Structures are given as structure tokens and as C-alpha cells.
N, C-alpha and C positions, 0 to 999 in steps of 0.2 A: 712592799711599797712603804716609803717613809711617811711620817705624819704630815710633813709639809706638802708632800705630793698628794696625799689624800685630801687635804684642805683645798689645794689648787684644783684637783679633779672635780670636787663638788661645786666650786665656783665656776669652773668652765662649763659644766652641765647647765648651771643656771643661766650663764651668759648666752649659751647657745639657744636656750628656750626664748630668751628675750629677742634674739636676732630673728628667730623663726616667726615670732609675732610681727616684727617689722616687715618681713618679706610677705607674709600673708596679707597684710593690709596695704602693701605698697601700691598695688594696681588701683585700688579704689582711691587711695590718698592722692594719686597724681591725676585724677580725672579733671579736677578744677581747683582753683585756689580756695574756694569755700570748703571743699572736701579736705584739702590739705591743712587748712588753718582752723576749721571748726567742725570737721567730721560730718558736714551736711546736716547739722542739728539732729543727730540720730542716736545720741547716747541714752541708755536706759538708766533707771534710778540707782542701781547698785554700782554700775561703772562710774556714773556721775559722782556719787558720794565718795567712793573709795579712791578714785583717781584724783579727785580734788584734794583730799587730805594727804595722800601719799606725795603728790607733787608739792604740796605746801610744806610738809614737815622736813623733807630732805634728810641728809646724813646728820643734820643737827639733832634730830630726835634720838638717834642711837649713840651719838658721840658728844655733841655740844652740851645738851641738857644733863645727861649723866655726869659729864665732866664738871659742870658747875656744882652739882650736888656733892660730888666727891671732894672737890677742892675747898668749898667754904660752907657746906651744909645745906640745910633745908630751905632757908628763907628765899634767896634769890630764885632758885629753881622752882619752888612750890608756888610762889606768887606769880611767876611767869606762866606756869602751867595753868593756874586758875584763870588768869586773864585770857589765855588762848582758848581754853574750853568755853568760857562764857562768850567770848568774841565769835567763836565758831557757831554756836547755837543762834545767837542774835542775828548774825549775818545771813545764815540760811533762813531764819524766820522772817525777817523784814525785807531783805534785799533780793533774794533769789527770784521769786515769782514776778515781781514788778520789772526786774532787769530782763528776764526772759521775754516778757511781753514787749517792753519798750525797745529792746535791741532788734526784735523782729519788725516792729513798726518803723524803726529808723533804718532798716535794711543794713545792719552793721554786723560784721563778722570779726572785728577786732575791737579792743577797748578804745583806742584813739578814734576809730571810726564811729563808735557809738557816741562819744562826747561831741564830736564834730557834727554829726547828723542830728543829734538831739537839739542843737542850737542853730540848725540850718545854715551852717557856714558856707560861704562862697570862697573866701580866701584861705581856708583851712589852717588858720593860725592855731586853733586848739589842737587839731590833729598833729601838727608839727611839734608843738611843745610836748604833748603827751608822748609822741614817738621818741623824741630825744631823751626824755626822762626814763622811758622804758629801756632804751639802749644803755643808758648810764647805769641804772640800778640793777638791771638783769646781768650786765657784764660782771658787776661786783658779786652778785648772787651766784653766777656760774663759777666764779673763782672759788667760792666757799665749797662748792661741790668737788672741785678738782683738788682742793686741799684735803678733803675727806678721802678721795681716792688715793692720793699720795701717801697719807698717813696709814691707811689701811694696808696697802700692798707693801710699803717699806717695813712696817711693823711685823707683818706676817712672814714675809719671805726674805727679809734682810737686804733687799736691794736699796739702791739710793732713792731718796725721796723724789727728786726731780724727774728721773726717768719713769718712775712708777706713776707720777702725777700726769705726765704726758701720755702714757699708755691709756690711762683712764679717760683722758680727754678725747683721744682718737676714737676709742670705742663708742663713747656717747655721741660723738659727732657723726660717725658713720651710721649709727642706729637712727638718729634723728633725720638725717638726710634721706634715708630709705623710706621711712614710714609715715611721717607727718603726725597730725593730731590724733587720728584714730589709733594708730599703732601705739602712740604715747599713752593714750587713755586706757587702751586694753591692757598694756603691760603694767601700767600704774595700778590697775585693779589687782593684778596678780601680786605686784610688789607690796601693795598695802597689806595683803594677807601674809606675805612673807615677813614683813616688818613686825606685825603684831605677834605672830607666832614666835619669831626670834626673840623678841623682848620677853615674852611670857616664859619661854624655856629657860632663859638665862636667870630671870628673877627667881623662878622656882628652884632651880638647881643651886643657884648661889645662896639662897636663903637656907636651904636644907644643909648645905655644906658648912655654912657659918654657925650652925647650931640652932636654927629656927628664927622665927620673927623676933622673939624676945631678945635673943642674943644680938641681933642687928641693932635693935632699938637701944639696948643697954650700952653697946659700944658708942653709938651716936651721942647718947646722953653724957658719956664720960668726957667728951670734947666740949669745951666752953663755947656756947652759942651754936653748936652744930645742929641741934634738933629743935631750934626755936623759930617761930614765925616772926618774932619781933626782936631777933638778935641774929648775929652772923659770926661764924667762926673766922679767926684770923691766923692763917698759917704763918709761922715765923720763918722768914726767908732771908737769904743773903744772895744778892744779884738774881733775884727771882726764883731761887731754888730753896725748897722747904728744908729746914734743918732736921736731922734725925740724930737722936742721942740714945745710945744703948738700945737701938732697934725701935725706938718710939718716936713718931713724928711730933714735932714741936708746934704747939699752938699758943698764941697769946690770949689775953683776956677777950671775952666775947665783945664784939662791936655792937654799937647801937643800930637798930633798924627802925627808922622812923615811919610815921604814916605817909610821909612824902615818898619815901623809898617804896612803900607798898603800892602807892598810886602809880609810881614810875613803872614798876614791874607789871601791874595790872594793865597798864596802857598798851602792852603788847597786843591785847585783844582788839584795840582800835585798828590795828594794821589790816585786819581781814577785809574791811570795807574797801580797801584800795588794792587788794592783791590780785593782779591780772590772772594768774594761773587758776585761782579759785573762781573768780567772776566769769571767766570764759566757760567754765563747766555749767554755770547757771544758764548761759546763753546757748549752750550746745545740747541740752537735754531735749528729747524728742517731744515730750508733753509737759506743759507747765504743772499740771496736777500731780505729776510724779515727784515733784520737788519735796512734797511733804514726807514721803518715804525716804528720800535721799537725806533730808535733814536728820531724821532719826538715826539712820545708819551712820552718818558722818559724826554725829555727836557721841554716840556710843563708842565708836572707834577712837576718837580723839581722847575721850576721858580715860579709857583703858590704857591707851598707849602712853599718854603723858604721865599718868600715875605710876605705871611700871618703870618708865624711863628715869623718873626722879628717884625711885626706890633702888634702882640699880646702882646709882651713885653711892647710896648708903651701904649697900651690900659690899661694893668694891672697897670702901674704906675699912670695912670690918675684916675682909679676907686678905687684902693686900694694902696695908696701911702705909708702907714706905716705898712701894715700887714706882709711884708716879709723883715726882717731886717738883713739877712746875705746872702752871695752869694749862699750858699747851699739852704736856704729857697726860694730864688728867683726863683729857678727852679720849684717851685710848683705853679707858676702864672697861668698856664693853668688849673690846678685843681681848684684853687681858683675861677677863672672866671666861670668855668663850674658849680660848685656846688652852686654858688651864683646867677647866672643869668638864669639858665635853670630849667624847671620842672624836678623833680627827675628822672623819667624814661628816659627822653631824655638825662639828664646829665649822666646817666649810660651808655647809648650808646656812648656818646661823650667820656666818660672815657675809653670806650673800644678802642677808637682811640689810647690812650697811650699804652694800653695792646697790641693792634695790632702792633704798631711800635716796641714794645719790643720783642714780639714773633717772628715777621718777621725777626728780626736781630739775636736774640739769637739762633734760630734753625739753621740759616745759619752758624753762628760761630761754634756751636757745631758740626754740620755735617762736615764742612770742616776740623776742627781740628781732628775729628775722622778719616777722610779719609787720612789725612797726616800721621798718625801713622799706621793705619791698612793697607792701600794700598801701601803707599810709603816706610815705614820703615819695617813693619812686612813682607809683601809679597815682597817688592822690594829689601830688603837686607837680612833679617834674615831667611826667609823661602819662597824661590821663587816658590816652588811647592805647596804652600798653596791653598786650595780649596776656592771657593767663600763663602761657609758656614763658614769656619774658619776666613776669612777676615771679614765677617759680625759680627761674635762673638767678635773679637778683637775690631772692630769699636764701638760696643755697650759698651764694657768695658771701652774704651777710653772716650766715652761720659760721663760715670759715674765719671771717674777720673777728667776730665776737669771741669765738673759741680761742683764737690766737692771743687776743688782749687778756682774756681770763687766765690763760696760762702764765702770762707775764706777771699778773697780779698775784698768782698763787705760788710763785717761785720760792717764797720764804717759808721754809718748813716749820718755823716757829709761830706761824699764824695761828690765831685762836679762832676756831670755826664760829663759836658763839658770838664773838665780836663782829666778825664779817657779816654774819647773817643779821645781827641786830641793826646794823647800819642800813643795809639794803631794805630790811623790813620797815624801818622807820621811813625810808625814802618813799616807798610805795604807799605806805599808810597815810603819810601826810600829803603827798602829791595828789593822790586819786581818791582817798577815802572820803574826805569831806565833800568833794565835788560829786562823788557817786551818790551819797545820801541826799544832798541838796537837789541834784538833778532828778532824782526819783520822787522826792517828797515835798519840794518847795517850788510852787509854780512861778514865783517871782524871780527865781534864779535866771540870770541872763548871760549872754556870751562874755561880756566884760568881766562879770563876777567870776565866771568859770576860769578865764585866763588868769585873773589876779589870784584866785585860790590855788591853782596849780603851781604858779611861779612862787607865790609866797610860801606855800608848804614845802616845796622841794628845796628852795634856797635856805629856808630856816633850818632844815635838817643839817645842812653843811655848816651853817653859822653856829648852831648850838653845839654840834659835835666837836667842831674844830676850834671854837672860840669860847663861847659863854660857859660851857661845862667845865672848862679848865680853871674857872674861878673857884670851883669847889663849893662845899657847903650846900645850901639849898639849890644852887645852880647845877650841881652835878647829878641831874636827873636824866632819865632816858629821853633822848631828843624827840621821840615820836610824840610825847604828850604836849610839849609846848608848840611844836610845829603843827600838830593837828588842830590845836586851838587857834593858832595864828591863821592857818589856812581858812578855817571856818569864818573867822572874823573878816578876812579879806573878801570872801564870797558875799557875805551879808552886806557889808558896808558898801562895796563897789556896786553890787546889784541895785541897792536902794538909791545910790547917788546917780545912776545912769538910767537910760530909757528902759521901760519894761519890755519883756519879750513880745513878739508879734502875736496877733490874734491867732494865727495858724499854729504857732508853737504852743500857745496856751490851750488851744482846742485839742491838740494831740496829747498834751499832758492829762487833760480831763478824760479823754478816751481811754488812755492807759490806766488811769486811776479807777475808772469804772469797769475795767476788765474787757474792753473792746479792742 
């Protein structure tokens, strides 16, 4: 059997295991919309933690982050990883328990439903706005997962990018249609294990092959700005392609990395407060007290995974300095290391780590997008007497539509996964993050402030990314930071300028705060 067939066999075995999980959970998932969308609030602490982080990180962890480190060195990748690790811990520490409590009191099984019921809406304006933003940003997010699938399969097997991307989309779609939230969470638990094992294998084997840790660090130091926290490497490019002279990749002088740039990358951590796929796990755990254990598990997993992912980029630049000559190609460094350093069958299972990351995220994105339309718009607004069967039908039709749009967005094989993910991450972080924190911790937050905050944050992401950041200089910062601040200001100012919440809403807030 050829090497390629061995890699394919290992990946097929993995994919078969994922499908079996979907089938096992299908019967329970289809009992009701609550079981399908939230698993009946029955997740244990390990599954809650591991599935939250696996669905959060996606193929970005194994391709996007190592690609950034390979291309321009430590600074961007490391500060992003630090921001994410800190954000993970704080989100689990201050948000998880109160959201679990509040979502049950509000009788909510989706994020838009929580926000709407939290402010006792009749007209469901908050629910509609939240659902629309979820559809927009999760469609973008899903496209990043399909780009990952396309790059993975086309690089491994030599087939065209677009057919391979579509094959990945069909697999994820079928799996999500079958199993719902429980299947997604159970498989995400397995995939989180596969992801961290795959990362660890590659970084250990790669480091040994490169001559040890000192050799990797020595090579990184030889490149101007590559191993600095306050400097950045600048590849010499022509039409986006790094120049190679006598087998040596060319770099210019190290670029400056200001404190504003550091703050911009650390701002990735703010995204966690508005990330639906993580927040839903807080709502779905069976017991609030088990969230403490989940927090510890999640934090350890994230720190290990992010650290290893960044170092893989440095190892790749040491072993294969000239093979990946564009920022898009750099995201294949994990694949390059796996296929060159490991026996084919083991490489296949490690490649399944990328597939694991992609599936664990895209099924979450598709499912939450479907719930936003089916549960929040169709049943919440258009047809309030809709049966569970009708809601499930609409959700599956929505899955098909979102997947189709994501495929269109992902058609460009030169797409950079890191860039796609960063935009969607900023969208969720700024649209929902400030409102989540204020809804849980500030009693004076009212419905008008909630609406202003969501619209202000979501729109500012587009305005900053497509307009203001193009001015360069101090304006060229990650859009999540200014959009998060602007959303927070909108909530505070509008809430203070309009009528306070009703006595009943304030009473519920105090009850949740007191743990009742």
C-alpha cells in the first residue's frame, strides 16, 4: 500500500468513528429541540471543557497559528496565544456559573433567547438582531473551516482545492444533520484529545529532527525580529512570494512591534465573552458546581495547545525554511512536518487532528446558526405555535443554506485562515461580549442599551476592518479592541439615558446574583 493510501486509510478510520458517534446520539438528539440544540443540559465537566475548547480553536490552531509563527516569527502568534489563554481562564472564572444559572431562570436554550428573555422582550427585537449577527459571522466562520478542509486534502492527495473543500463541507453537514448538540459535544471531546496529541507528536519529533530545542532557537535568532516579543520578522516578497537566494529565505530588517500592537493581539482574549460555541457549553453543563473542574481542564488544555502550536511554526522554519513562500502556504507547515517526519499511517492519524479541529468547530457553527434562524426567528417571531418537528425541519434547511454560502466564501484557495477567523472572532466578541458581561453583572443594563450595544459593536467591526484600519499607523489595530470598547460605551450611555429595567427584571438579577 502506498504512503498516500495509508494516510487516507487512517483518516477514513477516524472519520468513521466520528460518524458512529453521530449515529449513537441521533435518537436522543431528535427527541426535542432542547435535546438537539443544548443536549438537555446534561454535559459532564470533562466533555463541557474539552468540547468548548475544541469547537473554539478549529483548524486555526493547527494551521493558522503555526502559519503566522512560521511566516513572521514569535510576536504576533505569541501575544495572540497569551491573550487567548488569559481570556479563556477569565471567561470560565467569571461568566460560566452565572450564565448557567441565569439561562435556566430565563428558560433559554440559545444565546439570542437568553438575551431576549433576560430583558423580558415582547417584540423580540434583541432576539432578531442577535440571530442575524450569528448567521452572518458563523457563515464566515464556517467558511474558514472549509478552507482548512480544502487545503488539507488538496495538499495531501494532490486533488483540486475546490472539490476537496466541497467534500469536507458535505461530510461536516451530514454529520451535524444526524447528531445535533450531543453528538457534536461528544465527538468534540474526542477531537480535543486528538488535537493535543497531534500537536505534541509533531513538536517533539520536529524538535528532535531539527537537532534539539537549542537548534530551533538558534535558527530563529538568526532571522531579524523572528524571536522577539517587541519586534517582528519581515519576509522580503515580490507579489506576495518570499524571495529565496542560494537556498536562503530573504528577510528585511526587523519591524517595530509597539505596545499598541501588543494590546491589539491581547485583545483576542476579549472575544471569549461573546463566543456562542463556548457560552452554550456553560449553559449545557448538568451541574453548576462542576464548572470549576471544567475551568481547570479547559485552561490546561488551552495553554498546552497554544504553546505547542506557536513552537511548531518555529520548528517548521528551521526544518523547511524555503518550502512555504506565501502567507497562505505558510499555514500548511503542520501538514508539511507531519508528512515528512512521520510514518504514513501515523501521519494520517495526526492529519486527522486537523480534520478533528475543523469538524469540531464547523459543526458547532452550523448548529448554532441553524438554531438562530429556526428557534429564534422562525419560532420566536414568525410562527410561535410551531411544533418541535417544524423547528427541526427549518433548522436542517438552514444548515444547508449556511453551508452553501460558506462554500461560496471559501472558493478562493489563497484565503488565509488566520484572517478569516480573526474577522469572525472580532464580530462575535464585539457584538455579544460586552452585552454578556453587562447582562450578568450590571443591574442597570436595559433593553435599549442591549440593542445599542449589539448593533454598535457588530457594525463597528465592519467599519474598522473595511475602513478605519486602512488609514494605517495607530489605526491599523485589530478591530475587536475598538469595537468592544465602543459596544460597551453604547450599553452604558444608552442604558443611563433611558428608563431603568422593571422591578421584576431587577429582582431576577438579584436572585441570580445570590445563587437562587
